[in-house]
N, CA, C and O of each residue as an XYZ file, in Angstrom:
720
protein
N      18.384     59.875     29.610
C      17.314     60.855     29.723
C      16.301     60.602     28.616
O      16.672     60.495     27.447
N      15.049     60.509     28.970
C      13.971     60.235     28.028
C      13.464     61.544     27.444
O      12.891     62.366     28.160
N      13.671     61.739     26.149
C      13.203     62.955     25.489
C      11.750     62.774     25.066
O      11.201     61.675     25.139
N      11.145     63.855     24.630
C       9.748     63.779     24.188
C       9.616     62.924     22.929
O       8.603     62.248     22.750
N      10.613     62.943     22.064
C      10.588     62.105     20.866
C      10.671     60.632     21.241
O       9.965     59.801     20.670
N      11.528     60.311     22.195
C      11.624     58.929     22.657
C      10.312     58.478     23.283
O       9.844     57.368     23.030
N       9.719     59.346     24.104
C       8.456     59.016     24.753
C       7.366     58.770     23.713
O       6.600     57.812     23.823
N       7.299     59.645     22.697
C       6.319     59.477     21.621
C       6.529     58.153     20.900
O       5.568     57.447     20.596
N       7.790     57.816     20.625
C       8.081     56.548     19.963
C       7.592     55.372     20.798
O       6.948     54.466     20.269
N       7.887     55.373     22.090
C       7.493     54.250     22.945
C       5.972     54.134     23.056
O       5.435     53.026     23.072
N       5.284     55.257     23.132
C       3.822     55.219     23.199
C       3.250     54.660     21.899
O       2.381     53.789     21.929
N       3.734     55.157     20.755
C       3.241     54.669     19.469
C       3.614     53.211     19.229
O       2.826     52.455     18.660
N       4.799     52.814     19.656
C       5.204     51.415     19.509
C       4.320     50.516     20.358
O       3.921     49.440     19.911
N       4.006     50.947     21.591
C       3.124     50.153     22.448
C       1.741     50.025     21.820
O       1.164     48.938     21.802
N       1.208     51.132     21.305
C      -0.109     51.091     20.660
C      -0.078     50.148     19.466
O      -1.002     49.358     19.276
N       0.979     50.224     18.659
C       1.088     49.358     17.485
C       1.128     47.889     17.871
O       0.426     47.072     17.275
N       1.936     47.547     18.852
C       2.065     46.145     19.263
C       0.783     45.663     19.943
O       0.323     44.552     19.680
N       0.205     46.489     20.810
C      -1.007     46.089     21.530
C      -2.154     45.809     20.558
O      -2.785     44.754     20.623
N      -2.421     46.759     19.657
C      -3.526     46.563     18.733
C      -3.179     45.572     17.629
O      -4.081     44.962     17.056
N      -1.900     45.395     17.315
C      -1.498     44.337     16.396
C      -1.805     42.967     16.975
O      -2.249     42.070     16.260
N      -1.569     42.806     18.273
C      -1.932     41.546     18.940
C      -3.451     41.400     18.991
O      -3.969     40.289     18.873
N      -4.163     42.499     19.165
C      -5.629     42.443     19.204
C      -6.208     42.014     17.862
O      -7.278     41.407     17.820
N      -5.515     42.321     16.760
C      -5.967     41.864     15.442
C      -6.035     40.344     15.416
O      -6.974     39.769     14.865
N      -5.052     39.704     16.005
C      -4.975     38.244     15.978
C      -5.859     37.620     17.053
O      -6.458     36.569     16.827
N      -5.945     38.251     18.206
C      -6.630     37.651     19.351
C      -8.148     37.850     19.305
O      -8.891     36.996     19.789
N      -8.614     38.953     18.736
C     -10.049     39.274     18.754
C     -10.863     38.176     18.078
O     -10.515     37.695     17.000
N     -11.947     37.796     18.733
C     -12.824     36.760     18.174
C     -13.765     37.337     17.129
O     -14.110     36.664     16.158
N     -14.180     38.576     17.327
C     -15.080     39.225     16.386
C     -14.258     39.835     15.257
O     -13.354     40.628     15.522
N     -14.548     39.486     13.999
C     -13.747     40.010     12.889
C     -13.831     41.525     12.731
O     -12.882     42.145     12.251
N     -14.938     42.123     13.124
C     -15.049     43.582     13.020
C     -14.131     44.243     14.039
O     -13.493     45.249     13.728
N     -14.051     43.690     15.270
C     -13.101     44.214     16.252
C     -11.672     44.043     15.758
O     -10.816     44.897     15.988
N     -11.426     42.939     15.082
C     -10.107     42.706     14.513
C      -9.787     43.753     13.447
O      -8.668     44.264     13.391
N     -10.760     44.069     12.610
C     -10.558     45.087     11.575
C     -10.328     46.467     12.191
O      -9.492     47.230     11.706
N     -11.062     46.791     13.257
C     -10.859     48.086     13.907
C      -9.487     48.154     14.582
O      -8.840     49.201     14.586
N      -9.053     47.035     15.149
C      -7.704     46.993     15.725
C      -6.657     47.170     14.636
O      -5.625     47.803     14.858
N      -6.921     46.610     13.457
C      -6.010     46.779     12.326
C      -5.913     48.244     11.917
O      -4.825     48.734     11.613
N      -7.038     48.942     11.906
C      -7.031     50.365     11.555
C      -6.185     51.152     12.560
O      -5.365     51.978     12.160
N      -6.376     50.905     13.854
C      -5.605     51.621     14.869
C      -4.118     51.305     14.742
O      -3.274     52.189     14.893
N      -3.800     50.038     14.463
C      -2.400     49.658     14.265
C      -1.800     50.409     13.084
O      -0.694     50.941     13.188
N      -2.508     50.459     11.975
C      -1.988     51.126     10.777
C      -1.834     52.632     10.995
O      -0.881     53.234     10.501
N      -2.757     53.238     11.723
C      -2.644     54.670     12.000
C      -1.443     54.954     12.893
O      -0.716     55.923     12.670
N      -1.233     54.114     13.901
C      -0.076     54.340     14.777
C       1.236     54.120     14.031
O       2.218     54.811     14.304
N       1.274     53.175     13.101
C       2.479     52.984     12.286
C       2.697     54.200     11.381
O       3.836     54.606     11.155
N       1.620     54.776     10.868
C       1.751     55.993     10.061
C       2.328     57.135     10.895
O       3.168     57.893     10.409
N       1.887     57.263     12.140
C       2.457     58.283     13.019
C       3.927     58.009     13.310
O       4.721     58.942     13.432
N       4.293     56.733     13.423
C       5.710     56.401     13.606
C       6.535     56.848     12.396
O       7.630     57.390     12.548
N       5.999     56.615     11.195
C       6.697     57.092      9.998
C       6.805     58.615     10.012
O       7.837     59.168      9.632
N       5.736     59.298     10.452
C       5.780     60.757     10.541
C       6.821     61.230     11.541
O       7.505     62.226     11.304
N       6.945     60.526     12.653
C       7.951     60.891     13.657
C       9.369     60.713     13.125
O      10.304     61.353     13.605
N       9.524     59.837     12.129
C      10.838     59.626     11.504
C      11.055     60.537     10.294
O      12.027     60.371      9.557
N      10.155     61.495     10.092
C      10.187     62.420      8.950
C      10.079     61.704      7.609
O      10.593     62.192      6.602
N       9.421     60.561      7.589
C       9.149     59.833      6.344
C       7.689     60.097      5.983
O       6.830     59.224      6.115
N       7.429     61.329      5.522
C       6.054     61.767      5.314
C       5.386     61.045      4.160
O       4.177     60.816      4.195
N       6.150     60.682      3.137
C       5.562     59.932      2.018
C       5.051     58.578      2.503
O       3.930     58.179      2.190
N       5.891     57.874      3.275
C       5.470     56.576      3.791
C       4.300     56.710      4.758
O       3.421     55.849      4.786
N       4.279     57.777      5.548
C       3.156     58.003      6.463
C       1.862     58.192      5.677
O       0.825     57.635      6.036
N       1.928     58.978      4.606
C       0.742     59.187      3.767
C       0.280     57.914      3.086
O      -0.915     57.620      3.055
N       1.220     57.157      2.539
C       0.876     55.893      1.890
C       0.295     54.918      2.911
O      -0.658     54.198      2.614
N       0.862     54.897      4.095
C       0.365     54.018      5.163
C      -1.090     54.342      5.482
O      -1.909     53.436      5.634
N      -1.414     55.622      5.584
C      -2.786     56.007      5.889
C      -3.727     55.730      4.734
O      -4.810     55.181      4.933
N      -3.323     56.105      3.521
C      -4.223     55.978      2.377
C      -4.409     54.524      1.968
O      -5.537     54.053      1.819
N      -3.297     53.812      1.788
C      -3.379     52.454      1.251
C      -3.782     51.454      2.318
O      -4.743     50.707      2.134
N      -3.066     51.427      3.427
C      -3.304     50.377      4.410
C      -4.477     50.689      5.331
O      -5.399     49.882      5.451
N      -4.455     51.844      5.981
C      -5.536     52.163      6.915
C      -6.848     52.397      6.171
O      -7.926     52.183      6.725
N      -6.755     52.833      4.927
C      -7.965     53.093      4.157
C      -8.392     51.927      3.300
O      -9.343     51.218      3.628
N      -7.689     51.727      2.201
C      -8.137     50.793      1.174
C      -8.102     49.338      1.618
O      -9.074     48.613      1.407
N      -7.026     48.898      2.217
C      -6.915     47.488      2.591
C      -7.922     47.140      3.674
O      -8.511     46.059      3.643
N      -8.129     48.032      4.628
C      -9.096     47.755      5.684
C     -10.517     47.736      5.130
O     -11.324     46.910      5.555
N     -10.842     48.620      4.199
C     -12.155     48.599      3.561
C     -12.339     47.283      2.805
O     -13.410     46.679      2.870
N     -11.316     46.840      2.095
C     -11.389     45.563      1.391
C     -11.583     44.416      2.374
O     -12.370     43.505      2.116
N     -10.876     44.452      3.495
C     -10.985     43.425      4.520
C     -12.416     43.364      5.063
O     -12.986     42.278      5.169
N     -13.000     44.508      5.405
C     -14.360     44.540      5.933
C     -15.362     44.109      4.862
O     -16.343     43.437      5.182
N     -15.139     44.478      3.600
C     -16.029     44.062      2.521
C     -16.041     42.534      2.389
O     -17.105     41.934      2.235
N     -14.879     41.913      2.449
C     -14.806     40.460      2.352
C     -15.486     39.817      3.553
O     -16.159     38.796      3.404
N     -15.323     40.395      4.749
C     -16.010     39.870      5.931
C     -17.519     39.922      5.761
O     -18.230     39.018      6.201
N     -18.009     40.979      5.123
C     -19.448     41.103      4.934
C     -19.961     40.127      3.871
O     -21.125     39.729      3.906
N     -19.106     39.747      2.940
C     -19.528     38.806      1.907
C     -19.690     37.389      2.442
O     -20.549     36.645      1.968
N     -18.892     37.014      3.406
C     -18.896     35.651      3.905
C     -19.676     35.542      5.206
O     -19.661     36.449      6.039
N     -20.350     34.426      5.360
C     -21.085     34.138      6.581
C     -20.127     33.445      7.535
O     -19.807     32.273      7.336
N     -19.663     34.138      8.565
C     -18.621     33.612      9.440
C     -19.156     32.912     10.677
O     -18.372     32.520     11.542
N     -20.484     32.741     10.789
C     -21.038     32.102     11.975
C     -20.637     30.634     12.064
O     -20.438     30.111     13.160
N     -20.517     29.975     10.931
C     -20.176     28.554     10.924
C     -18.670     28.312     10.895
O     -18.230     27.169     11.013
N     -17.886     29.353     10.743
C     -16.436     29.204     10.643
C     -15.788     28.863     11.973
O     -14.704     28.279     11.978
N     -16.396     29.197     13.088
C     -15.809     28.912     14.398
C     -15.670     27.416     14.637
O     -14.810     26.990     15.408
N     -16.504     26.615     13.986
C     -16.429     25.165     14.144
C     -15.156     24.591     13.540
O     -14.715     23.514     13.940
N     -14.568     25.283     12.596
C     -13.404     24.744     11.897
C     -12.110     24.903     12.680
O     -11.108     24.276     12.335
N     -12.104     25.719     13.720
C     -10.879     25.906     14.499
C     -10.599     24.668     15.334
O     -11.489     24.142     16.002
N      -9.381     24.218     15.291
C      -8.984     23.016     16.005
C      -8.851     23.304     17.492
O      -8.224     24.285     17.891
N      -9.448     22.437     18.311
C      -9.342     22.593     19.752
C      -8.681     21.383     20.391
O      -8.586     21.313     21.617
N      -8.229     20.440     19.599
C      -7.654     19.218     20.129
C      -6.195     19.370     20.502
O      -5.613     20.452     20.420
N      -5.623     18.248     20.914
C      -4.228     18.221     21.343
C      -3.285     18.586     20.198
O      -2.318     19.319     20.404
N      -3.556     18.084     19.006
C      -2.701     18.381     17.849
C      -2.744     19.870     17.503
O      -1.703     20.486     17.277
N      -3.945     20.446     17.459
C      -4.076     21.863     17.133
C      -3.397     22.758     18.153
O      -2.718     23.720     17.795
N      -3.585     22.435     19.428
C      -2.929     23.232     20.469
C      -1.420     23.066     20.426
O      -0.693     24.023     20.693
N      -0.932     21.876     20.098
C       0.516     21.656     19.970
C       1.108     22.473     18.842
O       2.184     23.053     18.991
N       0.412     22.523     17.704
C       0.891     23.314     16.564
C       0.918     24.797     16.935
O       1.860     25.512     16.591
N      -0.112     25.250     17.633
C      -0.148     26.654     18.062
C       1.000     26.969     19.024
O       1.621     28.028     18.938
N       1.273     26.035     19.941
C       2.354     26.229     20.905
C       3.713     26.256     20.208
O       4.555     27.093     20.532
N       3.933     25.360     19.264
C       5.198     25.329     18.523
C       5.361     26.606     17.695
O       6.442     27.195     17.670
N       4.293     27.033     17.018
C       4.368     28.259     16.214
C       4.656     29.475     17.096
O       5.425     30.356     16.710
N       4.044     29.522     18.273
C       4.310     30.627     19.193
C       5.758     30.609     19.670
O       6.391     31.660     19.778
N       6.286     29.417     19.956
C       7.680     29.296     20.389
C       8.658     29.716     19.309
O       9.648     30.393     19.590
N       8.384     29.314     18.068
C       9.257     29.700     16.957
C       9.225     31.216     16.764
O      10.265     31.842     16.557
N       8.035     31.800     16.832
C       7.915     33.256     16.684
C       8.651     33.984     17.799
O       9.368     34.951     17.543
N       8.479     33.527     19.028
C       9.178     34.148     20.151
C      10.689     33.995     20.001
O      11.439     34.929     20.285
N      11.140     32.821     19.557
C      12.576     32.605     19.338
C      13.138     33.534     18.277
O      14.223     34.090     18.446
N      12.403     33.706     17.182
C      12.851     34.609     16.124
C      12.920     36.045     16.634
O      13.841     36.786     16.289
N      11.951     36.434     17.449
C      11.957     37.778     18.014
C      13.144     37.981     18.940
O      13.793     39.026     18.896
N      13.435     36.999     19.775
C      14.570     37.112     20.688
C      15.899     37.151     19.939
O      16.793     37.910     20.313
N      16.040     36.348     18.892
C      17.271     36.384     18.084
C      17.418     37.739     17.417
O      18.525     38.273     17.343
N      16.323     38.305     16.929
C      16.378     39.624     16.307
C      16.808     40.683     17.321
O      17.676     41.509     17.037
N      16.195     40.653     18.501
C      16.553     41.636     19.530
C      18.014     41.471     19.938
O      18.735     42.459     20.077
N      18.450     40.238     20.128
C      19.839     39.998     20.526
C      20.804     40.476     19.441
O      21.807     41.123     19.746
N      20.509     40.162     18.179
C      21.427     40.560     17.106
C      21.422     42.067     16.894
O      22.418     42.630     16.442
N      20.316     42.723     17.213
C      20.250     44.172     17.056
C      21.073     44.884     18.119
O      21.794     45.833     17.809
N      20.977     44.445     19.350
C      21.634     45.145     20.433
C      23.015     44.595     20.771
O      23.781     45.269     21.460
N      23.358     43.400     20.310
C      24.662     42.814     20.641
C      25.735     43.194     19.632
O      26.923     43.019     19.904
N      25.344     43.705     18.480
C      26.319     44.045     17.450
C      26.226     45.532     17.129
O      25.236     46.190     17.447
N      27.251     46.036     16.509
C      27.263     47.427     16.062
C      26.419     47.553     14.796
O      26.421     46.645     13.964
N      25.713     48.642     14.640
C      24.938     48.812     13.402
C      25.871     48.952     12.203
O      26.931     49.571     12.292
N      25.455     48.364     11.078
C      26.284     48.389      9.876
C      25.914     49.529      8.939
O      26.588     49.731      7.929
N      24.883     50.261      9.240
C      24.490     51.372      8.381
C      24.665     52.686      9.129
O      24.651     52.740     10.359
N      24.826     53.727      8.352
C      24.921     55.064      8.928
C      23.823     55.903      8.282
O      23.898     56.206      7.092
N      22.799     56.284      9.058
C      21.710     57.046      8.460
C      22.177     58.413      7.980
O      23.063     59.031      8.569
N      21.565     58.861      6.907
C      21.887     60.173      6.367
C      21.296     61.260      7.256
O      20.230     61.068      7.840
N      21.960     62.371      7.362
C      21.357     63.481      8.103
C      20.121     63.989      7.359
O      20.045     63.853      6.138
N      19.157     64.568      8.066
C      17.914     64.995      7.411
C      18.131     65.998      6.278
O      17.360     66.010      5.318
N      19.146     66.824      6.369
C      19.360     67.834      5.332
C      20.107     67.280      4.126
O      20.309     68.010      3.155
N      20.525     66.015      4.152
C      21.322     65.460      3.062
C      20.512     65.270      1.795
O      21.073     65.322      0.701
N      19.226     65.054      1.905
C      18.389     64.863      0.726
C      17.047     65.543      0.957
O      16.522     65.536      2.070
N      16.507     66.116     -0.077
C      15.208     66.764      0.060
C      14.108     65.715     -0.076
O      14.304     64.674     -0.703
N      12.969     65.998      0.509
C      11.868     65.041      0.457
C      11.327     64.892     -0.963
O      10.866     63.814     -1.336
N      11.378     65.950     -1.750
C      10.900     65.864     -3.137
C      11.816     64.957     -3.953
O      11.332     64.126     -4.722
N      13.114     65.102     -3.799
C      14.053     64.251     -4.521
C      13.924     62.801     -4.064
O      13.998     61.887     -4.886
N      13.733     62.581     -2.766
C      13.585     61.218     -2.250
C      12.319     60.577     -2.804
O      12.338     59.401     -3.169
N      11.224     61.323     -2.874
C       9.986     60.793     -3.425
C      10.143     60.504     -4.909
O       9.654     59.485     -5.397
N      10.831     61.404     -5.642
C      11.060     61.186     -7.067
C      11.929     59.954     -7.299
O      11.664     59.168     -8.209
N      12.967     59.781     -6.478
C      13.826     58.601     -6.606
C      13.057     57.319     -6.311
O      13.245     56.308     -6.987
N      12.183     57.363     -5.295
C      11.372     56.190     -4.963
C      10.423     55.849     -6.101
O      10.289     54.681     -6.468
N       9.763     56.857     -6.664
C       8.836     56.617     -7.770
C       9.567     56.092     -8.995
O       9.079     55.182     -9.666
N      10.727     56.653     -9.293
C      11.519     56.177    -10.435
C      11.922     54.723    -10.250
O      11.827     53.924    -11.182
N      12.366     54.384     -9.063
C      12.760     53.003     -8.782
C      11.560     52.063     -8.859
O      11.665     50.961     -9.397
N      10.423     52.497     -8.322
C       9.228     51.655     -8.319
C       8.729     51.379     -9.728
O       8.348     50.250    -10.039
N       8.727     52.390    -10.582
C       8.161     52.228    -11.915
C       9.181     51.811    -12.968
O       8.831     51.686    -14.142
N      10.430     51.593    -12.577
C      11.415     51.067    -13.528
C      11.960     49.721    -13.065
O      11.823     48.723    -13.772
N      12.570     49.682    -11.895
C      13.202     48.451    -11.422
C      12.196     47.431    -10.906
O      12.406     46.227    -11.057
N      11.113     47.892    -10.305
C      10.172     46.989     -9.644
C       8.790     47.028    -10.281
O       7.796     46.770     -9.602
N       8.706     47.345    -11.567
C       7.405     47.481    -12.218
C       6.660     46.147    -12.274
O       5.439     46.122    -12.122
N       7.370     45.045    -12.487
C       6.694     43.746    -12.554
C       6.054     43.404    -11.202
O       4.897     42.986    -11.152
N       6.794     43.578    -10.127
C       6.254     43.283     -8.798
C       5.075     44.200     -8.479
O       4.086     43.759     -7.894
N       5.177     45.467     -8.858
C       4.105     46.427     -8.622
C       2.834     46.014     -9.354
O       1.749     46.023     -8.772
N       2.961     45.655    -10.613
C       1.805     45.238    -11.410
C       1.271     43.884    -10.948
O       0.061     43.657    -10.965
N       2.165     42.983    -10.535
C       1.726     41.661    -10.075
C       0.895     41.782     -8.800
O      -0.097     41.072     -8.638
N       1.286     42.667     -7.905
C       0.507     42.862     -6.681
C      -0.865     43.439     -7.010
O      -1.866     43.030     -6.421
N      -0.921     44.378     -7.936
C      -2.209     44.938     -8.352
C      -3.110     43.874     -8.958
O      -4.300     43.817     -8.648
N      -2.548     43.023     -9.827
C      -3.328     41.941    -10.433
C      -3.771     40.936     -9.382
O      -4.898     40.443     -9.432
N      -2.902     40.627     -8.435
C      -3.244     39.679     -7.371
C      -4.395     40.208     -6.514
O      -5.306     39.453     -6.175
N      -4.367     41.482     -6.164
C      -5.464     42.068     -5.382
C      -6.775     42.043     -6.160
O      -7.834     41.804     -5.580
N      -6.714     42.288     -7.465
C      -7.917     42.227     -8.295
C      -8.464     40.803     -8.360
O      -9.673     40.596     -8.264
N      -7.586     39.833     -8.521
C      -8.012     38.424     -8.571
C      -8.644     38.007     -7.245
O      -9.642     37.287     -7.233
N      -8.079     38.446     -6.152
C      -8.631     38.109     -4.833
C     -10.038     38.693     -4.678
O     -10.947     38.005     -4.212
N     -10.219     39.945     -5.061
C     -11.531     40.576     -4.920
C     -12.566     39.888     -5.810
O     -13.679     39.614     -5.360
N     -12.216     39.605     -7.067
C     -13.144     38.929     -7.977
C     -13.446     37.520     -7.479
O     -14.592     37.073     -7.530
N     -12.420     36.819     -6.996
C     -12.628     35.468     -6.470
C     -13.533     35.451     -5.247
O     -14.371     34.559     -5.113
N     -13.375     36.428     -4.350
C     -14.222     36.490     -3.154
C     -15.674     36.721     -3.533
O     -16.571     36.081     -2.985
N     -15.908     37.626     -4.463
C     -17.286     37.883     -4.898
C     -17.846     36.660     -5.607
O     -18.999     36.297     -5.375
N     -17.066     36.016     -6.462
C     -17.523     34.836     -7.195
C     -17.851     33.695     -6.243
O     -18.896     33.061     -6.389
N     -16.993     33.420     -5.282
C     -17.248     32.341     -4.327
C     -18.484     32.599     -3.480
O     -19.186     31.662     -3.099
N     -18.748     33.857     -3.187
C     -19.909     34.150     -2.358
C     -21.214     34.036     -3.135
O     -22.280     33.937     -2.527
N     -21.157     34.048     -4.425
C     -22.366     34.028     -5.248
C     -22.691     32.670     -5.850
O     -23.794     32.496     -6.368
N     -21.799     31.715     -5.810
C     -22.092     30.413     -6.426
C     -22.982     29.590     -5.519
O     -23.039     29.830     -4.313
N     -23.681     28.612     -6.096
C     -24.528     27.710     -5.323
C     -23.637     26.890     -4.400
O     -22.640     26.308     -4.828
N     -24.012     26.856     -3.144
C     -23.200     26.140     -2.169
C     -22.158     27.031     -1.528
O     -21.396     26.581     -0.673
N     -22.116     28.292     -1.932
C     -21.181     29.240     -1.341
C     -21.671     29.704      0.023
O     -22.507     29.050      0.647
N     -21.168     30.793      0.464
C     -21.518     31.241      1.818
C     -22.909     31.811      1.914
O     -23.531     31.727      2.973
N     -23.426     32.394      0.832
C     -24.771     32.955      0.832
C     -25.572     32.243     -0.240
O     -25.344     32.462     -1.429
N     -26.488     31.413      0.153
C     -27.335     30.789     -0.843
C     -28.785     30.894     -0.389
O     -29.067     31.251      0.755
N     -29.683     30.583     -1.284
C     -31.099     30.920     -1.094
C     -31.868     29.900     -0.277
O     -33.094     30.006     -0.256
N     -31.282     28.930      0.394
C     -32.076     27.965      1.125
C     -32.412     28.422      2.534
O     -33.026     27.643      3.262
N     -32.059     29.616      2.973
C     -32.482     30.057      4.313
C     -33.562     31.086      4.262
O     -34.020     31.552      5.305
């Protein structure tokens, strides 16, 4: 029997997968960015349906908001009209794409088979077993003690990427120069 929660999950999962594929397939980078926003919002709703409200909020604020804005900003910095020429259309390029698609499909099938062919090894906690405030506090404590280096490294990496994108767009011979 299909419950309303199951139906909601399947609808949100379909939206996530459909627009996730549209991120990769779309030729226009702005359409790709908009598909990314819809994908991130639907994933946030999936987290909300699982009562993971902290992750849903972070998903909306960080990914649907900040990362997508950064993505669109970088797209605006670079002139992408000449980039279409760099995509390989030959036999070698199509072969690599076909092999990569086959490997991805194989990995997906192995994951699905291993998920449904074996018994789950974890037992989820009941919702009343832990409060959301304690869970958020435990997550923050773990993030800022055990994983502080990784947290800071990701922040530094994002800063380096943003500075590098702006620097590359402004140098002579970069994507925007004064000869047009």
